[in-house]
LOTIVEX-227795 format. One record per residue (C-alpha): residue in one letter; x, y, z. Coordinates in steps of 0.2 Angstrom, whole numbers, plus 2048, in hexadecimal, padded with zeros to 3 digits. Example, Ala and Ser with C-alpha at 12.3 -4.5 7.8 and 13.67 -1.06 7.14 Angstrom:
BEGIN
<atom r="A" u="83E" v="7EA" w="827"/>
<atom r="S" u="844" v="7FB" w="824"/>
END
This chain:
BEGIN
<atom r="X" u="C18" v="B9C" w="37A"/>
<atom r="X" u="C0E" v="B8D" w="374"/>
<atom r="X" u="C12" v="B7C" w="36E"/>
<atom r="X" u="C0C" v="B75" w="35D"/>
<atom r="X" u="C03" v="B65" w="35A"/>
<atom r="X" u="C14" v="B5E" w="353"/>
<atom r="X" u="C1B" v="B51" w="35E"/>
<atom r="X" u="C2B" v="B55" w="368"/>
<atom r="X" u="C2D" v="B66" w="361"/>
<atom r="X" u="C2D" v="B77" w="36B"/>
<atom r="X" u="C27" v="B86" w="361"/>
<atom r="X" u="C2A" v="B97" w="368"/>
<atom r="X" u="C20" v="BA5" w="35F"/>
<atom r="X" u="C22" v="BB6" w="368"/>
<atom r="X" u="C1C" v="BC7" w="362"/>
<atom r="X" u="C28" v="BD1" w="36D"/>
<atom r="X" u="C38" v="BCA" w="372"/>
<atom r="X" u="C44" v="BD2" w="37E"/>
<atom r="X" u="C48" v="BC5" w="38B"/>
<atom r="X" u="C4F" v="BB4" w="384"/>
<atom r="X" u="C61" v="BB4" w="380"/>
<atom r="X" u="C6F" v="BBD" w="377"/>
<atom r="X" u="C74" v="BB6" w="366"/>
<atom r="X" u="C86" v="BBA" w="36A"/>
<atom r="X" u="C91" v="BAF" w="375"/>
<atom r="X" u="C88" v="BB2" w="385"/>
<atom r="X" u="C87" v="BA4" w="392"/>
<atom r="X" u="C77" v="BA1" w="39C"/>
<atom r="X" u="C76" v="BAE" w="3AA"/>
<atom r="X" u="C6B" v="BB7" w="3B6"/>
<atom r="X" u="C61" v="BC6" w="3B1"/>
<atom r="X" u="C6D" v="BD4" w="3AC"/>
<atom r="X" u="C6A" v="BE4" w="3B7"/>
<atom r="X" u="C72" v="BEE" w="3A9"/>
<atom r="X" u="C63" v="BEA" w="39D"/>
<atom r="X" u="C6B" v="BDC" w="394"/>
<atom r="X" u="C60" v="BCD" w="38D"/>
<atom r="X" u="C58" v="BC3" w="39B"/>
<atom r="X" u="C52" v="BB1" w="39B"/>
<atom r="X" u="C4D" v="BA3" w="3A7"/>
<atom r="X" u="C55" v="B92" w="3AA"/>
<atom r="X" u="C47" v="B8A" w="3A0"/>
<atom r="X" u="C4F" v="B92" w="390"/>
<atom r="X" u="C60" v="B88" w="392"/>
<atom r="X" u="C5B" v="B7A" w="386"/>
<atom r="X" u="C56" v="B88" w="379"/>
<atom r="X" u="C67" v="B91" w="37C"/>
<atom r="X" u="C71" v="B81" w="37A"/>
<atom r="X" u="C68" v="B7E" w="36A"/>
<atom r="X" u="C6B" v="B8F" w="363"/>
<atom r="X" u="C7D" v="B8E" w="367"/>
<atom r="X" u="C7F" v="B7E" w="35D"/>
<atom r="X" u="C77" v="B86" w="34E"/>
<atom r="X" u="C82" v="B95" w="34F"/>
<atom r="X" u="C91" v="B8A" w="34F"/>
<atom r="X" u="C8C" v="B83" w="33E"/>
<atom r="X" u="C9B" v="B84" w="333"/>
<atom r="X" u="C94" v="B7E" w="323"/>
<atom r="X" u="C92" v="B8D" w="317"/>
<atom r="X" u="C83" v="B87" w="30E"/>
<atom r="X" u="C71" v="B8E" w="30B"/>
<atom r="X" u="C69" v="B7E" w="312"/>
<atom r="X" u="C71" v="B82" w="323"/>
<atom r="X" u="C65" v="B90" w="324"/>
<atom r="X" u="C55" v="B86" w="322"/>
<atom r="X" u="C53" v="B83" w="335"/>
<atom r="X" u="C44" v="B8B" w="33D"/>
<atom r="X" u="C4D" v="B99" w="347"/>
<atom r="X" u="C47" v="BAB" w="348"/>
<atom r="X" u="C4B" v="BB6" w="356"/>
<atom r="X" u="C44" v="BC8" w="358"/>
<atom r="X" u="C42" v="BC9" w="345"/>
<atom r="X" u="C3A" v="BD9" w="33F"/>
<atom r="X" u="C28" v="BDA" w="338"/>
<atom r="X" u="C25" v="BE8" w="32C"/>
<atom r="X" u="C12" v="BEB" w="32C"/>
<atom r="X" u="C02" v="BE3" w="332"/>
<atom r="X" u="BFE" v="BD9" w="323"/>
<atom r="X" u="C0A" v="BCC" w="31A"/>
<atom r="X" u="C10" v="BD2" w="309"/>
<atom r="X" u="C1E" v="BD3" w="2FD"/>
<atom r="X" u="C26" v="BE4" w="2FE"/>
<atom r="X" u="C31" v="BE2" w="2EF"/>
<atom r="X" u="C37" v="BD4" w="2E3"/>
<atom r="X" u="C41" v="BDD" w="2D6"/>
<atom r="X" u="C4D" v="BD5" w="2CA"/>
<atom r="X" u="C5D" v="BD5" w="2D2"/>
<atom r="X" u="C6B" v="BD3" w="2C5"/>
<atom r="X" u="C6F" v="BC8" w="2B6"/>
<atom r="X" u="C7C" v="BBA" w="2B5"/>
<atom r="X" u="C86" v="BBC" w="2C5"/>
<atom r="X" u="C81" v="BAB" w="2CD"/>
<atom r="X" u="C8C" v="B9D" w="2C7"/>
<atom r="X" u="C9A" v="BA5" w="2BC"/>
<atom r="X" u="CA6" v="B99" w="2B4"/>
<atom r="X" u="CB8" v="B9B" w="2B9"/>
<atom r="X" u="CB4" v="BA8" w="2C7"/>
<atom r="X" u="CBF" v="BA2" w="2D5"/>
<atom r="X" u="CCC" v="BAC" w="2DF"/>
<atom r="X" u="CD3" v="BBD" w="2DC"/>
<atom r="X" u="CE0" v="BBA" w="2CE"/>
<atom r="X" u="CE0" v="BC0" w="2BC"/>
<atom r="X" u="CD7" v="BB0" w="2B6"/>
<atom r="X" u="CC9" v="BB4" w="2C2"/>
<atom r="X" u="CC8" v="BC6" w="2BC"/>
<atom r="X" u="CC7" v="BC0" w="2AA"/>
<atom r="X" u="CB9" v="BB4" w="2AE"/>
<atom r="X" u="CB0" v="BC2" w="2B6"/>
<atom r="X" u="CB1" v="BCD" w="2A7"/>
<atom r="X" u="CAC" v="BBF" w="29B"/>
<atom r="X" u="C9C" v="BBD" w="2A5"/>
<atom r="X" u="C99" v="BD0" w="2A5"/>
<atom r="X" u="C9D" v="BD1" w="2B8"/>
<atom r="X" u="CA5" v="BE1" w="2BF"/>
<atom r="X" u="CB6" v="BE0" w="2C7"/>
<atom r="X" u="CBC" v="BEC" w="2D5"/>
<atom r="X" u="CCB" v="BF6" w="2D1"/>
<atom r="X" u="CD6" v="BF5" w="2E1"/>
<atom r="X" u="CE8" v="BF6" w="2E6"/>
<atom r="X" u="CEF" v="BE4" w="2E5"/>
<atom r="X" u="CF9" v="BE8" w="2F4"/>
<atom r="X" u="CE9" v="BE7" w="2FE"/>
<atom r="X" u="CE7" v="BD5" w="2FB"/>
<atom r="X" u="CD4" v="BD7" w="2FB"/>
<atom r="X" u="CC9" v="BC8" w="2FD"/>
<atom r="X" u="CBF" v="BC2" w="2EE"/>
<atom r="X" u="CAE" v="BCB" w="2F4"/>
<atom r="X" u="CB7" v="BDB" w="2F4"/>
<atom r="X" u="CBC" v="BD9" w="2E2"/>
<atom r="X" u="CAB" v="BD2" w="2DB"/>
<atom r="X" u="C99" v="BCE" w="2E0"/>
<atom r="X" u="C96" v="BBF" w="2D5"/>
<atom r="X" u="C97" v="BAD" w="2DA"/>
<atom r="X" u="CA1" v="BA0" w="2D0"/>
<atom r="X" u="C9A" v="B8F" w="2CB"/>
<atom r="X" u="CA2" v="B84" w="2D8"/>
<atom r="X" u="C9F" v="B90" w="2E6"/>
<atom r="X" u="C8C" v="B91" w="2E1"/>
<atom r="X" u="C8B" v="B7E" w="2E0"/>
<atom r="X" u="C93" v="B7D" w="2F2"/>
<atom r="X" u="C88" v="B8A" w="2FA"/>
<atom r="X" u="C77" v="B86" w="2F2"/>
<atom r="X" u="C79" v="B74" w="2ED"/>
<atom r="X" u="C73" v="B77" w="2DC"/>
<atom r="X" u="C7D" v="B7B" w="2CC"/>
<atom r="X" u="C7A" v="B8C" w="2C3"/>
<atom r="X" u="C82" v="B94" w="2B4"/>
<atom r="X" u="C81" v="BA7" w="2B4"/>
<atom r="X" u="C70" v="BA7" w="2BC"/>
<atom r="X" u="C67" v="BB7" w="2C2"/>
<atom r="X" u="C5F" v="BBC" w="2D2"/>
<atom r="X" u="C50" v="BC4" w="2DA"/>
<atom r="X" u="C4F" v="BC8" w="2ED"/>
<atom r="X" u="C3D" v="BC6" w="2F3"/>
<atom r="X" u="C3B" v="BD2" w="301"/>
<atom r="X" u="C2D" v="BCD" w="30D"/>
<atom r="X" u="C25" v="BD7" w="31B"/>
<atom r="X" u="C26" v="BC9" w="327"/>
<atom r="X" u="C34" v="BBC" w="32A"/>
<atom r="X" u="C32" v="BAC" w="320"/>
<atom r="X" u="C32" v="B9B" w="32A"/>
<atom r="X" u="C43" v="B94" w="324"/>
<atom r="X" u="C3F" v="B82" w="321"/>
<atom r="X" u="C30" v="B87" w="316"/>
<atom r="X" u="C3A" v="B8F" w="309"/>
<atom r="X" u="C3C" v="B87" w="2F8"/>
<atom r="X" u="C3E" v="B8C" w="2E6"/>
<atom r="X" u="C2E" v="B85" w="2E0"/>
<atom r="X" u="C24" v="B91" w="2EB"/>
<atom r="X" u="C29" v="B9F" w="2E0"/>
<atom r="X" u="C22" v="BA3" w="2CE"/>
<atom r="X" u="C2B" v="BB0" w="2C4"/>
<atom r="X" u="C22" v="BB7" w="2B5"/>
<atom r="X" u="C2C" v="BBE" w="2A7"/>
<atom r="X" u="C28" v="BCC" w="29A"/>
<atom r="X" u="C25" v="BBF" w="28D"/>
<atom r="X" u="C17" v="BB7" w="297"/>
<atom r="X" u="C22" v="BA8" w="29C"/>
<atom r="X" u="C23" v="BA2" w="2AE"/>
<atom r="X" u="C32" v="B9A" w="2B6"/>
<atom r="X" u="C37" v="B93" w="2C6"/>
<atom r="X" u="C47" v="B97" w="2CF"/>
<atom r="X" u="C55" v="B8A" w="2D1"/>
<atom r="X" u="C59" v="B90" w="2E3"/>
<atom r="X" u="C50" v="B9A" w="2F1"/>
<atom r="X" u="C5B" v="B9F" w="300"/>
<atom r="X" u="C5C" v="BAB" w="30E"/>
<atom r="X" u="C6E" v="BAF" w="309"/>
<atom r="X" u="C75" v="BBB" w="30D"/>
<atom r="X" u="C66" v="BBF" w="319"/>
<atom r="X" u="C6B" v="BB2" w="325"/>
<atom r="X" u="C6B" v="BBA" w="337"/>
<atom r="X" u="C5D" v="BB3" w="342"/>
<atom r="X" u="C54" v="BC4" w="342"/>
<atom r="X" u="C55" v="BC8" w="330"/>
<atom r="X" u="C4D" v="BBA" w="326"/>
<atom r="X" u="C40" v="BC4" w="31D"/>
<atom r="X" u="C48" v="BC3" w="30C"/>
<atom r="X" u="C4A" v="BB4" w="301"/>
<atom r="X" u="C56" v="BB6" w="2F2"/>
<atom r="X" u="C52" v="BAC" w="2E3"/>
<atom r="X" u="C5E" v="BA6" w="2D5"/>
<atom r="X" u="C59" v="BA0" w="2C4"/>
<atom r="X" u="C57" v="BA5" w="2B2"/>
<atom r="X" u="C4C" v="BB4" w="2AE"/>
<atom r="X" u="C54" v="BC2" w="2A6"/>
<atom r="X" u="C62" v="BCB" w="29C"/>
<atom r="X" u="C68" v="BDD" w="29D"/>
<atom r="X" u="C5F" v="BE3" w="28D"/>
<atom r="X" u="C53" v="BF2" w="28F"/>
<atom r="X" u="C41" v="BEF" w="28F"/>
<atom r="X" u="C3A" v="BF2" w="27E"/>
<atom r="X" u="C49" v="BEC" w="275"/>
<atom r="X" u="C48" v="BDC" w="26B"/>
<atom r="X" u="C4D" v="BCD" w="275"/>
<atom r="X" u="C4C" v="BD6" w="286"/>
<atom r="X" u="C48" v="BCA" w="294"/>
<atom r="X" u="C43" v="BCE" w="2A6"/>
<atom r="X" u="C37" v="BC9" w="2B4"/>
<atom r="X" u="C28" v="BD4" w="2B6"/>
<atom r="X" u="C20" v="BCB" w="2C5"/>
<atom r="X" u="C23" v="BBF" w="2D4"/>
<atom r="X" u="C16" v="BB5" w="2DC"/>
<atom r="X" u="C15" v="BA8" w="2EA"/>
<atom r="X" u="C0C" v="B98" w="2E5"/>
<atom r="X" u="C05" v="B89" w="2EF"/>
<atom r="X" u="C11" v="B7B" w="2F1"/>
<atom r="X" u="C10" v="B6A" w="2FA"/>
<atom r="X" u="C19" v="B72" w="309"/>
<atom r="X" u="C12" v="B84" w="309"/>
<atom r="X" u="C1E" v="B92" w="30C"/>
<atom r="X" u="C19" v="B9B" w="31C"/>
<atom r="X" u="C1C" v="BAC" w="324"/>
<atom r="X" u="C1E" v="BAF" w="336"/>
<atom r="X" u="C12" v="BBC" w="33E"/>
<atom r="X" u="C0E" v="BC1" w="34F"/>
<atom r="X" u="BFE" v="BB6" w="34E"/>
<atom r="X" u="C07" v="BA7" w="348"/>
<atom r="X" u="C0C" v="B9F" w="337"/>
<atom r="X" u="C03" v="BA6" w="327"/>
<atom r="X" u="C04" v="B9E" w="316"/>
<atom r="X" u="C0E" v="BA9" w="309"/>
<atom r="X" u="C05" v="BA2" w="2FA"/>
<atom r="X" u="BFB" v="BAF" w="2F1"/>
<atom r="X" u="C07" v="BBD" w="2F4"/>
<atom r="X" u="C0E" v="BC6" w="2E4"/>
<atom r="X" u="C16" v="BD6" w="2DE"/>
<atom r="X" u="C1C" v="BDD" w="2CE"/>
<atom r="X" u="C2F" v="BDC" w="2CB"/>
<atom r="X" u="C39" v="BEB" w="2C5"/>
<atom r="X" u="C48" v="BEB" w="2BA"/>
<atom r="X" u="C58" v="BF1" w="2C2"/>
<atom r="X" u="C61" v="BF6" w="2B2"/>
<atom r="X" u="C54" v="C04" w="2AF"/>
<atom r="X" u="C57" v="C15" w="2B7"/>
<atom r="X" u="C4C" v="C18" w="2C6"/>
<atom r="X" u="C4C" v="C05" w="2CB"/>
<atom r="X" u="C5B" v="C06" w="2D6"/>
<atom r="X" u="C5C" v="BFE" w="2E8"/>
<atom r="X" u="C52" v="C07" w="2F5"/>
<atom r="X" u="C4C" v="C07" w="307"/>
<atom r="X" u="C3B" v="BFE" w="308"/>
<atom r="X" u="C39" v="C00" w="31B"/>
<atom r="X" u="C41" v="C08" w="32A"/>
<atom r="X" u="C3E" v="C02" w="33C"/>
<atom r="X" u="C43" v="C09" w="34D"/>
<atom r="X" u="C46" v="BFD" w="35C"/>
<atom r="X" u="C4E" v="BFD" w="36D"/>
<atom r="X" u="C5F" v="BF5" w="369"/>
<atom r="X" u="C5F" v="BE2" w="36D"/>
<atom r="X" u="C6C" v="BD5" w="368"/>
<atom r="X" u="C5F" v="BC8" w="367"/>
<atom r="X" u="C5F" v="BC0" w="356"/>
<atom r="X" u="C70" v="BC7" w="351"/>
<atom r="X" u="C7C" v="BBB" w="349"/>
<atom r="X" u="C7A" v="BAB" w="340"/>
<atom r="X" u="C84" v="B9C" w="33B"/>
<atom r="X" u="C96" v="B9F" w="33E"/>
<atom r="X" u="C9A" v="B99" w="32D"/>
<atom r="X" u="C95" v="BAA" w="326"/>
<atom r="X" u="CA2" v="BB5" w="32F"/>
<atom r="X" u="C9C" v="BC6" w="328"/>
<atom r="X" u="C8B" v="BC3" w="330"/>
<atom r="X" u="C92" v="BBF" w="341"/>
<atom r="X" u="C97" v="BCC" w="34E"/>
<atom r="X" u="C91" v="BDA" w="343"/>
<atom r="X" u="C83" v="BE1" w="34F"/>
<atom r="X" u="C81" v="BF2" w="357"/>
<atom r="X" u="C87" v="BEB" w="367"/>
<atom r="X" u="C96" v="BE3" w="35E"/>
<atom r="X" u="C9B" v="BF3" w="356"/>
<atom r="X" u="C96" v="C00" w="363"/>
<atom r="X" u="C95" v="BF6" w="374"/>
<atom r="X" u="C89" v="BFD" w="382"/>
<atom r="X" u="C87" v="C0D" w="378"/>
<atom r="X" u="C7B" v="C04" w="36D"/>
<atom r="X" u="C6A" v="C09" w="374"/>
<atom r="X" u="C5E" v="C0A" w="365"/>
<atom r="X" u="C5E" v="C02" w="353"/>
<atom r="X" u="C57" v="C09" w="344"/>
<atom r="X" u="C56" v="BFA" w="338"/>
<atom r="X" u="C57" v="BFF" w="325"/>
<atom r="X" u="C4E" v="BF1" w="31B"/>
<atom r="X" u="C53" v="BF2" w="308"/>
<atom r="X" u="C4D" v="BEC" w="2F7"/>
<atom r="X" u="C5E" v="BE5" w="2F4"/>
<atom r="X" u="C70" v="BE5" w="2FB"/>
<atom r="X" u="C78" v="BF6" w="2FB"/>
<atom r="X" u="C89" v="BFA" w="2F5"/>
<atom r="X" u="C92" v="C0A" w="2F0"/>
<atom r="X" u="C95" v="C03" w="2DF"/>
<atom r="X" u="C8F" v="BF1" w="2DE"/>
<atom r="X" u="C9E" v="BE9" w="2E6"/>
<atom r="X" u="CA5" v="BF3" w="2F4"/>
<atom r="X" u="C9D" v="BF2" w="306"/>
<atom r="X" u="C95" v="BFF" w="310"/>
<atom r="X" u="CA0" v="C03" w="31F"/>
<atom r="X" u="C9A" v="C05" w="331"/>
<atom r="X" u="CA0" v="C17" w="330"/>
<atom r="X" u="C96" v="C1B" w="320"/>
<atom r="X" u="C85" v="C22" w="327"/>
<atom r="X" u="C88" v="C34" w="322"/>
<atom r="X" u="C8C" v="C2F" w="310"/>
<atom r="X" u="C7C" v="C26" w="30C"/>
<atom r="X" u="C6E" v="C2A" w="319"/>
<atom r="X" u="C65" v="C38" w="321"/>
<atom r="X" u="C5A" v="C36" w="330"/>
<atom r="X" u="C4D" v="C43" w="335"/>
<atom r="X" u="C45" v="C47" w="346"/>
<atom r="X" u="C37" v="C53" w="34B"/>
<atom r="X" u="C39" v="C5F" w="35A"/>
<atom r="X" u="C2B" v="C66" w="365"/>
<atom r="X" u="C28" v="C74" w="359"/>
<atom r="X" u="C26" v="C69" w="34A"/>
<atom r="X" u="C36" v="C6E" w="343"/>
<atom r="X" u="C41" v="C60" w="33A"/>
<atom r="X" u="C52" v="C5D" w="341"/>
<atom r="X" u="C5D" v="C54" w="335"/>
<atom r="X" u="C69" v="C47" w="33C"/>
<atom r="X" u="C77" v="C48" w="32F"/>
<atom r="X" u="C86" v="C42" w="338"/>
<atom r="X" u="C8C" v="C33" w="343"/>
<atom r="X" u="C94" v="C37" w="353"/>
<atom r="X" u="C8B" v="C47" w="356"/>
<atom r="X" u="C7E" v="C4A" w="363"/>
<atom r="X" u="C6F" v="C53" w="35C"/>
<atom r="X" u="C63" v="C5C" w="367"/>
<atom r="X" u="C51" v="C59" w="364"/>
<atom r="X" u="C49" v="C68" w="36D"/>
<atom r="X" u="C3C" v="C63" w="37A"/>
<atom r="X" u="C42" v="C51" w="37A"/>
<atom r="X" u="C55" v="C4F" w="37D"/>
<atom r="X" u="C62" v="C4A" w="371"/>
<atom r="X" u="C67" v="C3B" w="366"/>
<atom r="X" u="C77" v="C35" w="35F"/>
<atom r="X" u="C7B" v="C2A" w="350"/>
<atom r="X" u="C89" v="C1E" w="354"/>
<atom r="X" u="C8A" v="C17" w="342"/>
<atom r="X" u="C85" v="C08" w="338"/>
<atom r="X" u="C84" v="BF6" w="33D"/>
<atom r="X" u="C7F" v="BE5" w="335"/>
<atom r="X" u="C8D" v="BE9" w="329"/>
<atom r="X" u="C9D" v="BDE" w="32D"/>
<atom r="X" u="CA9" v="BDC" w="33B"/>
<atom r="X" u="CAF" v="BEA" w="346"/>
<atom r="X" u="CC1" v="BF0" w="340"/>
<atom r="X" u="CCD" v="BFD" w="347"/>
<atom r="X" u="CCC" v="C05" w="335"/>
<atom r="X" u="CC3" v="C01" w="325"/>
<atom r="X" u="CC9" v="C01" w="313"/>
<atom r="X" u="CC4" v="BF9" w="302"/>
<atom r="X" u="CC7" v="BE8" w="308"/>
<atom r="X" u="CB9" v="BE8" w="315"/>
<atom r="X" u="CAB" v="BDC" w="311"/>
<atom r="X" u="C9A" v="BDE" w="319"/>
<atom r="X" u="C8C" v="BD1" w="318"/>
<atom r="X" u="C83" v="BD9" w="309"/>
<atom r="X" u="C72" v="BD5" w="30F"/>
<atom r="X" u="C61" v="BDE" w="30F"/>
<atom r="X" u="C63" v="BE6" w="320"/>
<atom r="X" u="C6D" v="BF4" w="327"/>
<atom r="X" u="C6C" v="BFC" w="339"/>
<atom r="X" u="C6E" v="C0D" w="33E"/>
<atom r="X" u="C74" v="C0C" w="350"/>
<atom r="X" u="C6F" v="C1B" w="35C"/>
<atom r="X" u="C71" v="C21" w="36E"/>
<atom r="X" u="C68" v="C2F" w="377"/>
<atom r="X" u="C58" v="C33" w="380"/>
<atom r="X" u="C49" v="C28" w="37C"/>
<atom r="X" u="C3E" v="C37" w="37A"/>
<atom r="X" u="C49" v="C3E" w="36D"/>
<atom r="X" u="C4B" v="C2E" w="363"/>
<atom r="X" u="C38" v="C2C" w="363"/>
<atom r="X" u="C38" v="C3C" w="358"/>
<atom r="X" u="C41" v="C34" w="349"/>
<atom r="X" u="C34" v="C33" w="33C"/>
<atom r="X" u="C3D" v="C31" w="32B"/>
<atom r="X" u="C4D" v="C2A" w="322"/>
<atom r="X" u="C53" v="C31" w="311"/>
<atom r="X" u="C5F" v="C2A" w="305"/>
<atom r="X" u="C63" v="C3A" w="2FA"/>
<atom r="X" u="C6F" v="C30" w="2EF"/>
<atom r="X" u="C77" v="C40" w="2E7"/>
<atom r="X" u="C80" v="C50" w="2EB"/>
<atom r="X" u="C89" v="C4E" w="2FB"/>
<atom r="X" u="C82" v="C3C" w="2FD"/>
<atom r="X" u="C87" v="C2C" w="2F3"/>
<atom r="X" u="C7B" v="C21" w="2EA"/>
<atom r="X" u="C7B" v="C0E" w="2EC"/>
<atom r="X" u="C7A" v="BFF" w="2E0"/>
<atom r="X" u="C74" v="BEE" w="2E2"/>
<atom r="X" u="C82" v="BE0" w="2E0"/>
<atom r="X" u="C80" v="BE1" w="2CD"/>
<atom r="X" u="C87" v="BF2" w="2CD"/>
<atom r="X" u="C96" v="BF8" w="2C2"/>
<atom r="X" u="CA4" v="BF8" w="2CF"/>
<atom r="X" u="CB0" v="C07" w="2D3"/>
<atom r="X" u="CB7" v="C07" w="2C1"/>
<atom r="X" u="CA8" v="C06" w="2B4"/>
<atom r="X" u="CB4" v="C0B" w="2A6"/>
<atom r="X" u="CBD" v="BFA" w="2A9"/>
<atom r="X" u="CAE" v="BEF" w="2A7"/>
<atom r="X" u="CAA" v="BE7" w="296"/>
<atom r="X" u="CA5" v="BF5" w="28A"/>
<atom r="X" u="C92" v="BF8" w="287"/>
<atom r="X" u="C8C" v="BEC" w="295"/>
<atom r="X" u="C7F" v="BF3" w="2A0"/>
<atom r="X" u="C80" v="BF2" w="2B3"/>
<atom r="X" u="C73" v="BF5" w="2C0"/>
<atom r="X" u="C6E" v="C07" w="2C4"/>
<atom r="X" u="C71" v="C12" w="2D3"/>
<atom r="X" u="C64" v="C16" w="2E0"/>
<atom r="X" u="C5B" v="C27" w="2DF"/>
<atom r="X" u="C55" v="C33" w="2ED"/>
<atom r="X" u="C47" v="C2B" w="2F7"/>
<atom r="X" u="C40" v="C2D" w="309"/>
<atom r="X" u="C37" v="C20" w="314"/>
<atom r="X" u="C2D" v="C23" w="324"/>
<atom r="X" u="C35" v="C1B" w="334"/>
<atom r="X" u="C2A" v="C0E" w="33D"/>
<atom r="X" u="C2B" v="C11" w="350"/>
<atom r="X" u="C2C" v="C00" w="358"/>
<atom r="X" u="C35" v="C05" w="368"/>
<atom r="X" u="C28" v="BFB" w="371"/>
<atom r="X" u="C2E" v="BEB" w="368"/>
<atom r="X" u="C1C" v="BE6" w="362"/>
<atom r="X" u="C22" v="BE2" w="350"/>
<atom r="X" u="C2F" v="BD4" w="353"/>
<atom r="X" u="C2C" v="BC2" w="352"/>
<atom r="X" u="C35" v="BB2" w="357"/>
<atom r="X" u="C33" v="BA0" w="352"/>
<atom r="X" u="C3E" v="B92" w="358"/>
<atom r="X" u="C3B" v="B7F" w="356"/>
<atom r="X" u="C46" v="B73" w="35F"/>
<atom r="X" u="C45" v="B60" w="362"/>
<atom r="X" u="C41" v="B5B" w="373"/>
<atom r="X" u="C34" v="B5B" w="381"/>
<atom r="X" u="C28" v="B6A" w="383"/>
<atom r="X" u="C2B" v="B73" w="393"/>
<atom r="X" u="C1D" v="B7C" w="39B"/>
<atom r="X" u="C1E" v="B87" w="3AA"/>
<atom r="X" u="C13" v="B94" w="3B2"/>
END
């Protein structure tokens, strides 16, 4: 822990965090003999500050600009952009899109936005019916107007210092050679304190015409550029400027460019950093502990290039592991053991056994799940596991087959569950394809960072 030169500011930058506080509703307590999070009395001002921030009720992007990162994952040694693909066209700031009635559906179709076909008797909330954002809602959330704007999720290897995020730090280069600046840059929906590695941009940079067609417009590259207040990444060694980083941008309306896993990371389970402002209920109380209680011993975090959805609107359910994902472990003879189902104990010969409990970082726990369920639709999903440490250490790969017995996923610009009901001839974002990602073993907790700034006196103690 160290203090910066900034007056009256406490800065905590920790490479491995297991002993501060829970991001749930825990009150200060003595060390938990059952292995819960542990902290000292000196942490009380910090805990009080975090509780006040979590109680934030204003559902706005600006509420996320406070420098709070707790046990946030780091995906690699060197800071870089993992992906910055064109998200989807025209879904941000749709005129007339408000509520769930026939007028809202007509407004969606007029803007080429998919609408989910659900039983009206379910009284589904709006996010279960469409994934776009109306003009009034966009203005209220982001503080800026938009009219059918586009998106790009910029997926970083390291968490971004929240207060340093601004639209003018991003330069988008189009296929025409023109460069544009976003109108907004926000963590939404990646708002939990341990998942602020992705910044979602909104602005105007594309249409749905295929490359090569006359009039086709799409981004080809995203770069981070110098600004008066530089955008910073939080690393184990401190703050690092993000300017100079860049990557090519892929077109999500072309086959082969569907959403994908960009990294997978295995940790001992901890609730530190789970949750965020309570104004975002789908991101609150959705952790492995919230869904599976004390059985949650390990977390395999899936980091994605975009939000995952079965069709572009519907949510992944906590019970959906076996429909989308396949973990693989290696036994003592080198043979692969496929962990295909949740709720089943798999023997890893020579090492013990492991059991997948299900998915977390989705939405709230429910007794049952149906088409009205809404998860947080961010870039993180957790596979929660129980079992022997030696067996869990043998997990080496995650696969998304995306066909056959497995379902594909779409980003939030997908066609919905009734493509035939969409406006005729309108393209929607494409499905995922079969891919595999090596699992990063971080059971030692070396690739986690925390950074918290609060006003007040610096407290030092041996």
